[in-house]
C-alpha positions as CSV (number, residue, x, y, z in Angstrom):
1,X,20.9,-122.4,-58.1
2,X,22.7,-119.2,-58.3
3,X,19.6,-117.5,-59.0
4,X,17.9,-119.0,-55.8
5,X,21.2,-117.7,-54.1
6,X,20.8,-113.9,-55.5
7,X,16.9,-113.9,-54.7
8,X,17.9,-115.1,-51.2
9,X,20.3,-112.3,-50.8
10,X,17.9,-109.6,-52.3
11,X,15.3,-110.8,-49.7
12,X,18.1,-110.4,-46.8
13,X,18.9,-106.9,-48.2
14,X,15.5,-105.7,-48.3
15,X,14.7,-107.3,-44.7
16,X,17.8,-105.3,-43.3
17,X,17.0,-102.3,-44.6
18,X,13.6,-102.8,-43.3
19,X,14.8,-103.4,-39.9
20,X,17.1,-100.0,-40.2
21,X,13.9,-97.7,-40.9
22,X,12.1,-99.2,-37.8
23,X,14.9,-98.3,-35.6
24,X,15.3,-94.9,-36.7
25,X,11.6,-94.5,-36.3
26,X,11.7,-95.5,-33.0
27,X,14.6,-93.2,-32.2
28,X,12.4,-90.2,-33.2
29,X,9.9,-91.3,-30.8
30,X,12.1,-91.6,-27.8
31,X,11.3,-89.1,-25.2
32,X,13.6,-86.1,-24.1
33,X,16.5,-87.0,-21.9
34,X,16.7,-85.8,-18.7
35,X,18.6,-82.2,-18.0
36,X,21.5,-82.0,-16.1
37,X,21.5,-82.3,-12.4
38,X,20.8,-78.9,-10.9
39,X,18.6,-77.6,-13.6
40,X,15.0,-77.2,-14.3
41,X,13.4,-78.9,-17.3
42,X,12.6,-76.5,-20.2
43,X,9.4,-74.7,-19.8
44,X,6.7,-76.8,-22.5
45,X,6.0,-74.5,-25.6
46,X,2.3,-73.3,-25.9
47,X,2.0,-71.2,-29.2
48,X,-1.7,-70.5,-28.7
49,X,-1.5,-70.0,-25.1
50,X,-4.6,-72.2,-24.3
51,X,-2.7,-74.1,-21.7
52,X,-2.0,-77.1,-23.6
53,X,1.4,-77.7,-24.6
54,X,2.1,-77.2,-28.6
55,X,3.3,-81.4,-28.5
56,X,-0.1,-82.4,-27.6
57,X,-2.3,-79.3,-28.8
58,X,-4.4,-80.7,-31.5
59,X,-6.1,-77.5,-31.9
60,X,-2.6,-75.1,-32.3
61,X,-4.4,-71.8,-33.2
62,X,-7.1,-71.8,-30.2
63,X,-8.5,-68.4,-30.3
64,X,-7.0,-66.2,-27.2
65,X,-9.1,-66.7,-24.1
66,X,-11.4,-69.9,-25.4
67,X,-11.6,-72.7,-22.9
68,X,-10.0,-75.8,-23.9
69,X,-10.4,-79.7,-23.2
70,X,-7.2,-82.0,-22.6
71,X,-6.6,-82.0,-26.7
72,X,-6.1,-78.1,-26.5
73,X,-9.3,-77.5,-28.8
74,X,-12.4,-75.1,-27.8
75,X,-15.9,-75.7,-28.9
76,X,-15.6,-72.7,-31.7
77,X,-13.0,-75.4,-33.2
78,X,-15.1,-78.5,-32.5
79,X,-18.0,-79.9,-34.2
80,X,-19.0,-83.2,-31.8
81,X,-22.2,-84.0,-33.9
82,X,-20.6,-83.2,-37.3
83,X,-23.7,-81.0,-38.4
84,X,-21.6,-78.3,-39.7
85,X,-21.7,-76.0,-36.7
86,X,-18.9,-75.7,-34.1
87,X,-20.0,-76.4,-30.8
88,X,-19.6,-72.6,-29.6
89,X,-22.6,-71.7,-31.4
90,X,-24.3,-75.2,-31.7
91,X,-27.5,-74.6,-29.7
92,X,-28.3,-78.4,-30.1
93,X,-25.0,-80.4,-30.0
94,X,-26.2,-83.9,-30.8
95,X,-28.4,-83.3,-33.9
96,X,-28.4,-87.0,-35.6
97,X,-25.8,-87.5,-38.6
98,X,-27.0,-86.5,-41.7
99,X,-29.4,-84.1,-40.7
100,X,-30.4,-80.4,-42.1
101,X,-29.7,-77.7,-39.1
102,X,-30.1,-73.7,-39.0
103,X,-27.1,-71.7,-38.2
104,X,-27.4,-72.6,-34.7
105,X,-27.0,-76.2,-35.7
106,X,-30.6,-77.2,-34.8
107,X,-33.1,-79.1,-36.5
108,X,-36.3,-77.3,-38.0
109,X,-38.6,-77.4,-35.0
110,X,-35.8,-77.8,-32.4
111,X,-35.8,-74.5,-30.4
112,X,-34.4,-76.4,-27.0
113,X,-31.7,-78.6,-28.2
114,X,-30.7,-79.7,-24.6
115,X,-34.2,-80.3,-23.5
116,X,-33.7,-77.9,-20.2
117,X,-36.7,-75.9,-20.9
118,X,-34.7,-72.7,-21.9
119,X,-34.8,-71.5,-25.4
120,X,-31.7,-71.7,-27.7
121,X,-31.2,-68.4,-28.0
122,X,-31.3,-67.4,-24.1
123,X,-29.6,-70.9,-23.3
124,X,-25.7,-69.9,-21.9
125,X,-25.3,-73.7,-21.3
126,X,-26.7,-75.5,-24.8
127,X,-25.5,-79.0,-23.3
128,X,-27.0,-79.4,-20.1
129,X,-27.0,-83.3,-19.1
130,X,-30.8,-84.4,-19.4
131,X,-32.6,-84.3,-16.3
132,X,-31.1,-81.7,-14.9
133,X,-32.2,-78.8,-13.1
134,X,-31.4,-75.3,-14.9
135,X,-31.5,-71.6,-13.7
136,X,-32.8,-68.8,-16.0
137,X,-30.1,-68.8,-17.9
138,X,-30.0,-72.7,-18.7
139,X,-27.2,-73.9,-16.5
140,X,-27.4,-76.4,-14.1
141,X,-25.8,-76.4,-10.5
142,X,-23.3,-79.0,-12.3
143,X,-22.1,-76.5,-15.3
144,X,-22.1,-73.5,-13.1
145,X,-19.5,-75.0,-10.8
146,X,-17.5,-76.4,-13.9
147,X,-14.1,-74.9,-13.8
148,X,-12.3,-75.7,-17.2
149,X,-8.9,-74.2,-16.4
150,X,-8.9,-75.5,-12.8
151,X,-8.2,-71.7,-11.2
152,X,-11.0,-72.2,-8.7
153,X,-13.2,-69.7,-10.4
154,X,-16.3,-71.2,-12.0
155,X,-16.4,-70.9,-15.6
156,X,-19.5,-68.7,-15.5
157,X,-17.4,-66.3,-13.3
158,X,-14.6,-66.4,-15.0
159,X,-12.6,-63.7,-17.5
160,X,-9.8,-65.9,-18.0
161,X,-11.1,-69.3,-19.1
162,X,-7.7,-70.1,-20.1
163,X,-5.6,-69.6,-17.0
164,X,-2.2,-71.6,-17.2
165,X,-1.8,-74.1,-15.0
166,X,-0.4,-73.3,-11.4
167,X,-0.7,-69.7,-11.8
168,X,-2.6,-67.5,-9.0
169,X,-5.7,-65.8,-10.2
170,X,-7.9,-62.8,-8.4
171,X,-11.4,-63.0,-8.1
172,X,-12.2,-62.9,-11.8
173,X,-10.2,-65.9,-12.6
174,X,-7.3,-63.6,-13.9
175,X,-3.6,-64.4,-13.2
176,X,-1.2,-61.7,-13.7
177,X,-0.1,-62.6,-17.3
178,X,-3.7,-62.5,-18.3
179,X,-4.8,-59.2,-16.7
180,X,-3.4,-56.6,-19.6
181,X,-6.6,-55.1,-20.4
182,X,-6.6,-51.7,-20.4
183,X,-10.3,-50.8,-20.7
184,X,-9.7,-46.6,-20.5
185,X,-6.3,-46.8,-22.8
186,X,-4.0,-44.9,-20.1
187,X,-1.6,-47.2,-20.1
188,X,-2.0,-48.9,-17.0
189,X,-3.8,-52.1,-16.8
190,X,-7.4,-52.5,-15.3
191,X,-6.2,-55.0,-12.5
192,X,-3.8,-51.9,-11.5
193,X,-5.8,-48.9,-12.2
194,X,-7.7,-47.1,-9.6
195,X,-9.2,-44.8,-11.9
196,X,-10.9,-46.8,-14.6
197,X,-12.4,-44.0,-16.8
198,X,-10.3,-41.7,-17.7
199,X,-11.0,-39.3,-19.9
200,X,-9.1,-40.2,-23.5
201,X,-5.7,-38.2,-24.0
202,X,-5.3,-37.1,-20.3
203,X,-2.2,-38.2,-18.5
204,X,-2.4,-40.5,-15.8
205,X,0.0,-41.6,-12.6
206,X,1.3,-45.0,-11.8
207,X,-2.1,-45.8,-10.6
208,X,-4.1,-44.7,-13.5
209,X,-5.4,-41.5,-12.6
210,X,-5.5,-37.9,-14.3
211,X,-6.3,-34.9,-12.6
212,X,-9.4,-34.6,-13.5
213,X,-9.7,-37.8,-11.2
214,X,-8.0,-36.6,-8.4
215,X,-8.3,-34.1,-5.2
216,X,-4.8,-34.7,-4.1
217,X,-5.9,-31.9,-1.1
218,X,-9.5,-33.4,-0.7
219,X,-10.8,-30.0,-0.6
220,X,-13.8,-31.2,-3.0
221,X,-12.1,-29.5,-6.0
222,X,-10.5,-32.2,-8.6
223,X,-7.0,-31.1,-9.2
224,X,-7.3,-30.1,-13.1
225,X,-9.5,-27.0,-11.7
226,X,-7.9,-26.9,-8.2
227,X,-6.1,-23.4,-8.2
228,X,-4.6,-24.1,-4.5
229,X,-3.5,-27.8,-4.9
230,X,-2.2,-28.1,-1.0
231,X,-5.3,-26.5,0.7
232,X,-4.7,-27.3,4.5
233,X,-6.8,-29.8,5.6
234,X,-10.5,-29.1,7.0
235,X,-10.6,-25.2,5.5
236,X,-13.3,-24.1,3.2
237,X,-12.7,-23.2,-0.2
238,X,-14.0,-21.2,-3.3
239,X,-14.9,-22.9,-6.6
240,X,-11.5,-22.7,-7.4
241,X,-10.2,-24.7,-4.7
242,X,-8.5,-22.2,-2.7
243,X,-9.2,-21.3,1.1
244,X,-8.8,-17.9,2.9
245,X,-5.3,-18.6,4.0
246,X,-4.3,-19.2,0.3
247,X,-6.0,-16.4,-1.0
248,X,-4.8,-12.7,-1.7
249,X,-7.5,-11.0,-3.0
250,X,-5.7,-7.6,-3.2
251,X,-2.7,-9.3,-4.6
252,X,-0.2,-7.4,-2.1
253,X,1.5,-10.5,-1.0
254,X,-0.2,-11.5,1.9
255,X,-2.7,-14.0,2.2
256,X,-6.2,-13.0,3.1
257,X,-6.2,-14.4,6.4
258,X,-3.0,-12.6,7.7
259,X,-4.1,-9.5,5.7
260,X,-5.4,-6.5,8.3
261,X,-6.1,-4.4,5.0
262,X,-7.8,-6.7,2.6
263,X,-8.2,-3.7,0.1
264,X,-4.9,-2.7,-0.6
265,X,-4.2,-0.2,-3.8
266,X,-2.6,-1.9,-6.4
267,X,1.3,-1.8,-6.3
268,X,1.6,0.2,-2.9
269,X,4.2,-1.8,-0.6
270,X,2.9,-3.4,2.5
271,X,4.3,-4.5,5.8
272,X,3.6,-8.2,7.3
273,X,-0.1,-7.3,7.9
274,X,-1.0,-6.4,4.3
275,X,-0.9,-3.1,5.2
276,X,0.4,0.0,3.4
277,X,0.9,3.5,4.4
278,X,-2.0,4.7,2.8
279,X,-3.9,2.1,5.0
280,X,-2.1,2.8,8.4
281,X,-2.6,5.6,10.9
282,X,-0.3,4.7,13.5
283,X,-0.6,7.6,15.7
284,X,-4.7,7.3,15.6
285,X,-5.0,10.9,14.9
286,X,-7.4,10.0,12.0
287,X,-4.5,10.8,9.0
288,X,-3.3,7.7,7.5
289,X,0.4,7.5,7.2
290,X,1.0,8.4,3.5
291,X,-0.4,11.8,4.1
292,X,0.8,12.3,7.9
293,X,3.6,14.9,7.8
294,X,3.3,14.6,11.8
295,X,3.5,10.5,12.3
296,X,3.9,10.7,16.2
297,X,1.0,12.9,17.4
298,X,0.7,12.6,21.0
299,X,-2.9,10.4,21.9
300,X,-6.1,12.7,21.7
301,X,-4.6,16.0,20.3
302,X,-6.7,17.6,17.3
303,X,-4.9,17.5,14.2
304,X,-5.2,19.3,10.6
305,X,-5.6,17.8,7.5
306,X,-2.0,17.1,7.3
307,X,-1.7,15.1,10.6
308,X,-0.2,17.6,12.8
309,X,-1.4,19.1,16.1
310,X,-0.3,22.4,17.8
311,X,2.4,21.1,19.6
312,X,3.9,19.4,16.7
313,X,3.8,22.7,14.5
314,X,5.5,25.6,14.7
315,X,3.7,27.9,12.4
316,X,5.8,31.0,12.5
317,X,9.1,29.0,12.5
318,X,10.2,30.5,15.8
319,X,11.2,27.4,17.6
320,X,8.1,27.5,19.9
321,X,5.1,25.0,19.0
322,X,2.1,26.2,18.2
323,X,0.6,25.2,21.2
324,X,2.7,27.1,23.5
325,X,3.0,30.3,21.0
326,X,1.7,33.4,22.6
327,X,2.8,35.1,19.6
328,X,1.9,33.1,16.5
329,X,3.0,35.6,13.8
330,X,6.8,36.4,15.1
331,X,8.5,37.5,11.9
332,X,11.2,35.3,10.3
333,X,14.6,35.2,11.8
334,X,13.4,37.1,15.3
335,X,14.5,35.7,18.6
336,X,11.6,35.0,20.8
337,X,11.3,33.6,24.6
338,X,10.0,30.6,25.7
339,X,6.4,31.8,24.6
340,X,7.5,32.5,21.0
341,X,7.4,36.2,21.6
342,X,10.1,38.8,20.9
343,X,11.6,40.3,23.8
344,X,10.2,43.9,24.0
345,X,7.8,43.6,21.3
346,X,5.3,46.3,22.2
347,X,1.8,47.7,21.4
348,X,1.3,51.8,21.0
349,X,-1.6,52.8,23.0
350,X,-1.8,56.5,23.0
351,X,-4.8,57.1,25.0
352,X,-4.0,57.4,28.4
353,X,-7.5,56.3,30.1
354,X,-7.2,53.1,27.8
355,X,-3.8,52.4,29.0
356,X,-5.1,53.0,32.4
357,X,-7.9,50.4,32.1
358,X,-5.7,47.9,30.9
359,X,-3.1,48.5,34.0
360,X,-6.2,47.6,36.2
361,X,-6.9,44.6,34.3
362,X,-3.3,43.7,35.0
363,X,-2.1,43.7,31.1
364,X,0.4,46.5,31.8
365,X,2.5,48.3,34.5
366,X,3.5,51.4,33.7
367,X,1.6,54.2,31.6
368,X,4.0,55.0,28.8
369,X,1.9,54.6,25.8
370,X,3.2,51.0,25.3
371,X,2.0,47.6,26.8
372,X,3.5,44.4,26.1
373,X,2.2,42.9,23.0
374,X,2.4,39.3,24.5
375,X,0.2,40.3,27.1
376,X,-2.8,41.2,25.1
377,X,-2.4,39.3,21.7
378,X,-4.2,36.2,23.2
379,X,-7.0,37.9,25.3
380,X,-10.6,36.7,24.2
381,X,-12.8,39.0,26.2
382,X,-12.5,42.5,27.1
383,X,-14.5,44.9,29.0
384,X,-13.8,48.5,28.6
385,X,-15.4,50.7,31.1
386,X,-14.4,54.4,30.9
387,X,-17.2,55.6,33.5
388,X,-14.3,56.6,36.1
389,X,-12.7,58.8,33.4
390,X,-15.1,60.0,30.8
391,X,-15.5,63.5,33.1
392,X,-11.8,64.0,33.5
393,X,-9.5,65.8,30.6
394,X,-7.9,62.4,30.1
395,X,-11.3,60.8,29.2
396,X,-11.5,57.6,27.0
397,X,-11.6,58.7,23.5
398,X,-9.0,56.2,21.2
399,X,-8.7,52.7,21.1
400,X,-5.6,53.0,19.0
401,X,-3.7,49.5,20.1
402,X,-7.0,47.4,20.1
403,X,-5.7,46.0,16.6
404,X,-3.0,43.8,18.5
405,X,-5.8,42.1,20.3
406,X,-5.4,39.4,17.6
407,X,-7.6,36.6,19.3
408,X,-10.2,39.0,21.0
409,X,-13.7,37.7,20.1
410,X,-16.0,39.5,22.8
411,X,-15.6,43.2,23.5
412,X,-17.8,45.3,25.5
413,X,-17.4,49.1,25.7
414,X,-19.3,50.9,28.6
415,X,-19.5,54.8,29.6
416,X,-16.7,56.4,27.0
417,X,-16.3,59.1,24.8
418,X,-14.7,57.8,21.8
419,X,-13.9,59.8,18.8
420,X,-11.6,57.0,17.1
421,X,-13.1,53.6,16.4
422,X,-11.2,53.0,12.9
423,X,-9.5,50.2,14.5
424,X,-12.7,47.9,14.3
425,X,-12.4,46.5,11.4
426,X,-9.0,45.1,12.5
427,X,-10.0,43.0,14.9
428,X,-11.4,39.3,14.5
429,X,-14.7,40.2,17.1
430,X,-17.6,37.8,17.2
431,X,-19.9,40.1,19.6
432,X,-19.7,43.6,20.3
433,X,-21.3,45.7,22.8
434,X,-21.5,49.2,22.7
435,X,-23.2,51.1,25.8
436,X,-22.2,54.5,26.5
437,X,-24.0,57.9,27.1
438,X,-21.9,59.8,25.1
439,X,-21.8,57.4,21.8
440,X,-19.0,57.7,19.2
441,X,-18.6,61.8,18.3
442,X,-17.7,61.6,15.0
443,X,-19.7,58.3,14.1
444,X,-18.5,55.1,12.5
445,X,-19.5,52.4,10.0
446,X,-19.3,48.5,10.6
447,X,-19.0,47.7,6.6
448,X,-17.4,44.2,5.4
449,X,-16.6,43.0,8.9
450,X,-15.1,39.6,8.4
451,X,-16.2,37.7,11.4
452,X,-19.0,39.9,13.4
453,X,-21.7,37.5,14.5
454,X,-24.1,40.2,16.5
455,X,-24.1,43.9,17.5
456,X,-25.5,45.8,20.3
457,X,-26.0,49.3,20.8
458,X,-27.4,50.4,24.2
459,X,-27.8,53.5,26.5
460,X,-28.4,56.3,24.2
461,X,-25.4,55.8,22.2
462,X,-25.1,56.4,18.8
463,X,-24.5,53.4,16.7
464,X,-22.8,53.1,13.6
465,X,-24.6,54.5,10.8
466,X,-24.0,52.0,8.2
467,X,-24.2,48.3,8.8
468,X,-23.1,46.9,5.4
469,X,-21.9,44.0,3.4
470,X,-21.1,42.0,6.8
471,X,-21.1,38.0,5.4
472,X,-21.3,37.0,9.3
473,X,-23.7,39.2,11.1
474,X,-26.8,37.5,12.7
475,X,-28.4,39.9,15.2
476,X,-28.5,43.7,15.2
477,X,-29.8,45.2,18.7
478,X,-30.5,48.8,19.9
479,X,-31.1,49.4,23.5
480,X,-32.0,52.8,24.6
481,X,-29.8,53.4,21.7
482,X,-30.0,56.0,18.5
483,X,-28.7,55.9,15.2
484,X,-29.9,59.2,13.5
485,X,-29.7,58.2,10.1
486,X,-28.8,54.3,9.7
487,X,-28.5,52.0,7.1
488,X,-28.7,48.3,7.6
489,X,-28.3,46.7,4.1
490,X,-26.7,43.7,2.2
491,X,-25.9,41.5,5.0
492,X,-26.6,38.1,3.8
493,X,-27.2,36.1,6.9
494,X,-28.8,38.8,9.0
495,X,-32.1,37.4,10.4
496,X,-33.0,40.0,13.3
497,X,-33.2,43.6,14.2
498,X,-34.3,45.1,17.3
499,X,-34.8,48.7,18.3
500,X,-36.3,48.7,22.0
501,X,-36.9,52.2,23.2
502,X,-34.3,53.5,20.4
503,X,-34.5,56.5,18.1
504,X,-33.7,56.8,14.7
505,X,-34.4,59.8,12.3
506,X,-34.0,57.9,9.0
507,X,-33.7,54.0,9.4
508,X,-33.4,52.3,5.9
509,X,-33.3,48.7,5.8
510,X,-32.9,46.9,2.7
511,X,-31.6,43.9,0.7
512,X,-31.0,41.6,3.7
513,X,-32.2,38.3,2.1
514,X,-33.0,35.9,5.1
515,X,-34.2,38.8,7.4
516,X,-37.0,37.4,9.3
517,X,-38.2,39.8,11.8
518,X,-38.3,43.2,12.7
519,X,-38.9,44.6,16.0
520,X,-39.4,48.7,17.0
521,X,-40.2,50.2,20.2
522,X,-41.4,48.9,23.6
523,X,-44.1,49.8,26.4
524,X,-42.1,51.8,28.9
525,X,-40.2,54.7,27.1
526,X,-41.2,56.1,23.7
527,X,-38.7,56.4,20.9
528,X,-39.1,57.9,17.6
529,X,-38.5,56.9,13.9
530,X,-39.2,59.8,11.3
531,X,-39.2,57.6,8.2
532,X,-39.0,53.8,8.3
533,X,-38.0,52.4,4.6
534,X,-38.0,48.4,4.6
535,X,-36.9,47.5,0.9
536,X,-36.3,44.1,-0.5
537,X,-36.2,41.7,2.5
538,X,-37.4,38.4,0.9
539,X,-37.1,36.6,3.7
540,X,-39.4,38.8,6.1
541,X,-42.2,37.7,7.6
542,X,-43.0,39.9,11.0
543,X,-43.0,43.5,11.6
544,X,-43.7,44.6,15.2
545,X,-43.7,48.4,16.4
546,X,-44.7,49.6,19.5
547,X,-45.5,52.9,21.5
548,X,-43.1,55.0,19.2
549,X,-43.5,58.2,17.4
550,X,-43.5,56.9,13.7
551,X,-43.9,59.7,11.0
552,X,-43.7,57.6,7.8
553,X,-43.6,54.2,7.0
554,X,-42.8,52.2,3.7
555,X,-43.0,48.6,3.0
556,X,-41.7,47.5,-0.6
557,X,-40.7,44.1,-1.9
558,X,-41.3,42.0,1.3
559,X,-43.3,39.9,-0.4
560,X,-43.3,37.0,2.6
561,X,-44.3,39.3,5.2
562,X,-47.3,37.9,6.8
563,X,-47.8,39.8,10.2
564,X,-48.0,43.1,11.0
565,X,-48.3,44.4,14.2
566,X,-48.2,48.4,14.6
567,X,-49.5,49.7,18.2
568,X,-49.1,53.6,18.9
569,X,-50.3,53.7,22.5
570,X,-51.1,57.0,23.7
571,X,-50.5,56.7,27.4
572,X,-48.7,60.2,27.6
573,X,-51.7,61.7,25.5
574,X,-50.3,62.1,22.1
575,X,-50.9,59.8,19.2
576,X,-47.2,58.5,18.4
577,X,-48.2,57.6,14.9
578,X,-48.3,60.1,12.6
579,X,-48.8,59.0,9.2
580,X,-52.2,58.8,7.7
581,X,-52.1,56.1,5.2
582,X,-50.4,52.7,5.2
583,X,-49.6,50.8,1.8
584,X,-50.3,47.3,1.7
585,X,-50.9,46.7,-1.9
586,X,-47.3,44.5,-2.2
587,X,-48.3,42.3,0.9
588,X,-50.3,39.3,-0.9
589,X,-49.0,37.1,2.0
590,X,-50.2,38.9,4.9
591,X,-52.1,36.9,7.4
592,X,-52.4,38.9,10.1
593,X,-52.5,42.7,10.3
594,X,-53.0,44.4,14.1
595,X,-53.4,48.1,14.0
596,X,-54.1,50.1,17.3
597,X,-54.1,53.8,18.4
598,X,-53.2,55.3,15.1
599,X,-54.5,58.1,13.0
600,X,-54.8,56.8,10.0
601,X,-57.6,58.4,7.6
602,X,-57.4,55.6,4.8
603,X,-57.0,51.8,4.7
604,X,-57.1,49.6,1.6
605,X,-56.9,45.7,2.7
606,X,-58.2,44.7,-1.0
607,X,-55.1,43.1,-2.0
608,X,-54.1,41.5,1.0
609,X,-56.7,37.9,0.0
610,X,-54.8,35.8,2.4
611,X,-55.5,37.9,5.5
612,X,-57.3,36.0,8.3
613,X,-56.7,38.0,11.6
614,X,-57.4,41.7,11.4
615,X,-57.7,44.0,14.6
616,X,-58.4,47.8,14.3
617,X,-58.8,49.1,17.4
618,X,-58.5,52.9,18.8
619,X,-58.8,54.4,15.6
620,X,-60.5,57.2,13.8
621,X,-61.8,55.5,10.9
622,X,-65.4,55.3,9.6
623,X,-64.5,53.1,5.9
624,X,-62.3,50.1,5.1
625,X,-61.8,49.1,1.4
626,X,-62.0,45.8,0.5
627,X,-63.0,43.4,-2.4
628,X,-65.8,41.8,-3.5
629,X,-64.8,38.6,-2.2
630,X,-64.0,40.0,0.9
631,X,-67.3,41.8,1.2
632,X,-69.0,38.9,0.5
633,X,-67.6,36.9,3.5
634,X,-65.7,38.9,6.2
635,X,-64.2,36.8,8.7
636,X,-65.6,36.6,12.1
637,X,-61.4,37.2,13.3
638,X,-61.9,40.7,11.5
639,X,-62.5,43.0,14.5
640,X,-62.7,46.8,14.8
641,X,-63.4,48.8,17.5
642,X,-65.2,51.6,17.0
643,X,-67.0,49.4,14.0
644,X,-66.1,50.3,10.3
645,X,-67.8,50.1,7.1
646,X,-66.0,47.5,4.8
647,X,-66.7,48.8,1.4
648,X,-65.6,48.5,-2.6
649,X,-64.9,52.2,-2.6
650,X,-64.6,54.4,0.6
651,X,-64.1,57.7,-1.3
């Protein structure tokens, strides 16, 4: 009896224990109690972010981004036909149990697991329901519209197939929580990245763009190479992204568009127009400001190289500008009048006839041997006519005082009996004409004159007996003049010498480098030259002598002489040309030779191979010496009257 009671108690204890265990298990399966009023329920945990809460997820480690079923399992985690190949790689999802398959889950010979006509290796939808038409990818309409995560984007277009339920997505099926991709690794998510291909390592802005991808001023040059990042809209730029309004080519601080002087020398200060003093000429006188010592030159006035006109200069420092100064060389510290002349400055004129002429011309008023210098120093042209006084005791003989005619350029002297011409070199003449029957009693010379260009001697005046070393003398002319023994030599620019109806004893013309022509004589009144020497005038091309008495002529070292015309007109029954021979041996360039009314006893032209025109008229010759070449071909332009014989040896 006691044993039975004991067994019964044991059974009751066991039953009670079992009952208590069952109650505890039921307590563990009870649902979570609701949250207190006013609070939201806690978010379910989803460790693998596949959209299925961990409490319901039978596949808790789903790879990121894969579509899952209601149990939280992706195809890569399932093997529906149990062939050992997970569904995501299984091209034959319904393989019979126990069959041997290859790496894509298909039996040997089964190349199209779902029988949709697209081979397994090209089939993007391997489980197409039987009988549904598919596209080239092996997908039917029912598969192309599938939306496993229910985000409104078909799985075929869904870049984020496991979007958490309720999150808004973009056109690619991705929500903000999923758009964390950064393809160019610039730190800006692709969905926010406006420059998706940023070169590696470049810094970017909040839009994911680096300087090499931006063109902030829209000038066509990216910011990383744009040296002028704020180009005004619409302006053309160079390869550096700079427009004219942004460039300063001469680096003077003024942009090109405003720079009126674009090539300013380095380091010079400029004004607002970009111009330095070396580029400006404010008074428009042709001299730039930096060298202009007279910056306010009146318009139109000529200036020197320092930019100063005569109205601005006072060369002698007397307080009167050069333009108004009639006495330009006033001694320092002298008191002057408004004409710049020292009151009472006078010129000594000892010759009464000369002073009377100056009184007649209005340059003086009292015959006192003096004339105000200011009255004569600016005269440029002067004619001294002694016709009324040359027979009187006070005839004009002395030109002392002429030296103060400092601006005199042209001087003509008529009918004077001068015996003092020593002042001539002190006057800066350009032309000098001496025309007087009485000449200069003691003779004179014109040597080394600094300015004289033309000299004329007329009316039987005795001209200078030397005309030498005058650097600007171009023309010497004698008209009814005479010169006894005259030397004209070493005048470097002398071109022409005239001697019309004039007479000389010895006339020596030598060493005048550019002398071109020598012309003596006329056809009306005869003159004479006892001896003419023409030596070393390399530029001389023509000599013409007409109707003068010429006793001797010598021509040497005149290698370019090509024309000689000598005529001894015997109108008065006399042979004026008395020389018997004419030496032409040095004249290899001679082309024209005209000889008339001469008393030559011999003539040799055998050295003149270029002689084309030869006239020998009114002569007494019988024979002319020529060379063999000339003899073989006498030109028809050789004319002799009376005729002569041409011979290799007239002797």
